[in-house]
N, C-alpha and C positions, 0 to 999 in steps of 0.2 A: 504494500500500500504506500503510495507516495505521500510525502509531507505536504500539508496544505500551505498556501502562501503565509497564513497566519503563524503556523509552526515555524516556518523558515524565518520570518520576521522576528519572532520571539527568540529563536536560536541566535540570530545575528545580534540582537540586543544584549543577550546574556554574554556573548563573546566580547562585545564592545565593553561591557562593564568589567569583565574579567581583565581585559587589557588595561583599562584605566586604573585598575588597582595594582598593576605591576610596577615594580621598581624599574629604573632605567636598566640596571644590570640584567635583571631577569628578562625584560623585553628584548634587549640586545642579544642575549644568548639564544633566545628562541628564534629571533630573526636570522641570526647566523646559521642556525640549524636548517631553517627553511631555505635559505640561499644555497646551502650545500646540497640539500635534497633536490632542488630545482636544477642546479648546475649538473648534477649527476645524471639527470634524465631518466632516473629509475621510477619515478612516480607516474602512475597512469594519468591521462589527460584530465579527467574530472577532479582527481586529487590535486594535481598541479594547479588547476584553477582555484580550488578552494584554499590551498595553502598560500598561493600568490596573494589572494585577497586578504588573508590574515596577515601576511607579510606587509602589505600596504598599511594596514591598521597599526601594526607594531612600529613601522617606520614613522608614521605620523605621531604616534605616542612618544617615541624617543626624541623626535624633533621638538615636540612641545615641552618635554621635560628639560631638554638642553636649553631651549629659549628661556624658560623660567629660571633656570640656574644662572644663565648669562645675565639676566636682568637683576639678579640678587648680588652678583659679584661686584664689589667695589674696590677701588684701589685707595690706599692710604696716601694722603697728600702730606708732603713734608715741607717745612719752612725752617731754614737754618739747621737742617739735620734732625729736627724734631717733628713727630707726627702732630698735625694740627686739625685733621679731619679726614673725611672720605669724599670721594666723588665717583660717579659711574666709571667703570673700567674703560668703556669706549663711548665717550660723550658724543652725541649726535648733533 
């Protein structure tokens, strides 16, 4: 019996929430595994498509986490060799 569109939508929502809860390191490790599997060519077409889609979601999650970390990083400003405050690492 085939999954209904509602079941498929619910499964994608669950997968998206699972990815959102992952740490950067966990998501990156899974993404690397997906890339390796796709590069090997050993996965059947349907599986390749499914894991490719998951890989896209993992990549987006990793990029979002990196962007958030980048926004939090500050550099210490010095005056006369003494720290006097902070400023964004890459002011725009």
